[in-house]
N, C-alpha and C positions, 0 to 999 in steps of 0.2 A: 501250843496253845497257852503257854504260860504268859505270853504277852497280852492275852485276853483276860488274865486274872484267874484262869481255872485250868485244870489238867485232868486227864483220865486217871482215876485211882486204881481201877481194876476192870476186868471184863468178866461177865457172868454168862455161861452157856444156858440160854433159856430153853433151847431144844437143840437136838443134835444138828451141829453145823451153824447154828445161829446164835450170835453173841450180842450182849448188850453192854456198852461202855457205861461205867459208873463214874460220876464226877467226884472231885475231892470236896465239893460243895457240902455243907451240912446235911442237905437233904438228898444228895446224890443226883441232883438235876444239873443240866447245863443251861447257862443263861443265854446262849446264843440260839435263836430260833433256826438259823440256817444250818446248824450242826446236826447230822443224822447219827445217833449213837448206836444204831443197828449195824452189825457187821456179819457177813457170811464168810466162812473160810473158803478161799479160792481153790483149796487143794482137796476138799471133800470132808467127810465126817467118818467117825468110826464105822467100820464095816464096809466102806467103799473100797473098790479095788482100783489099783493103779497099774498101768503097764509102763514099762521104762522104754522110752523112745531113744533109739541109738542111731549114730550116723546121720543125724540131721533129718533125713527124709523117710526113715523106716516106717512102714504101715503097721498098724496095730496087730494084724494077723502074723506078722513077722517078729513080733516082740519076744525076746528071749526070757525076760524077767517080769513076773506078775507079783505084785505086792498087795497086802490088805492093810488098810489103816486100822490101828488098834486104839490110838489115842490122839486127841487134838486138844491143844491148849494154847493160850496166849500168855506170854510172860515178857518181862523186860530183859533185854540182851544180857545185862550185867548180872542177872540171876541164874545164869547157866551154871550147872554143876560141873565139877571136874569130870565126872563120868560122862555127862552129856557132851562136854567139849571133845573127849576122845571118841565118842560115837560119831562126831562130825567129821571124822577122818583126819584130824591133824596128824602130822608126822613125827615119829620118834626118831631123833638123830643119834641117840645112844641108849642102850638098855643094859643094866646090870642083872643078869639072870639069877644071881644068887640072892639079891635083895629086892629084885623087881623094880628098882628105881629107874626112872626115865629121864632123859633130857629131851624136851620138846622143841621143835623147829621154831626159829624166830623168822617168820615170813617177811619181815622188814629187811633182814640181812644185817642188822646192826650188831648182833651178838651171835655166839655159838649155839645159843638155845636158851630155853626157859626151864626151870625146875617145876613150874606149875602149868598144868595143861590149859587152864583158863587163859593165862597170859599168852600162850601160844595161839590159842583160838582168837583172841582179840587182836593179835598182830595180823592173822589172816584176814579177819573182817576189815580191819584198816587198810589192808592192801587191796581188797576188792572194792570197798566202799569209799575210800578216801582217808587220809591221815587224820586221826582223832575222831573219826566217825563213831567208834565204839563207845567213846566217852558221852555221846549224846543219848545213850541208853534207850534206843527205840524199842517199841513193842514189836515182838516177832512171833510168828506162828511156830509152834513146836509140834511136829508130826512124827508120831511113832508108828512103826509098821512091822509086819512079819512078812517074810519072803514065802510065797506060795509055790512058785515055780521058778527054776532057772533052766534055760535051754529047753523049755517045754516039759521038764520033768518035775513032778510033785516033790515037795521037800518033806 
């Protein structure tokens, strides 16, 4: 939206699962009448339960994993923390047990790895979304959850 002279500054959660985009305009408004600033999280809201679909066609009653959403927020991709990058499942290619230092996978294959988890995560993002796409710094949904059951057994 920068080409129109405005961009989204932030999102505010007005009610669970419903977000309002705020413009960088002095009054927080959007000058385009055709822009709808209201957004619903497509994944649910805190308290909703998600079942993990496996093997493509698996019906809900056969799901082995049940999750409960604990937090939903919207943030810029480049704001991801090192801890959140690790929680996204990036791979460690080397780990020193004594110092707990890791070398994180370079998903582009251009190096032996990264010392920073965020750099590894951005290389994965670029592999999945296209070279340089992480630098566009898109808004992303951050969904945190707790595991309720695995293989039908309560955790």
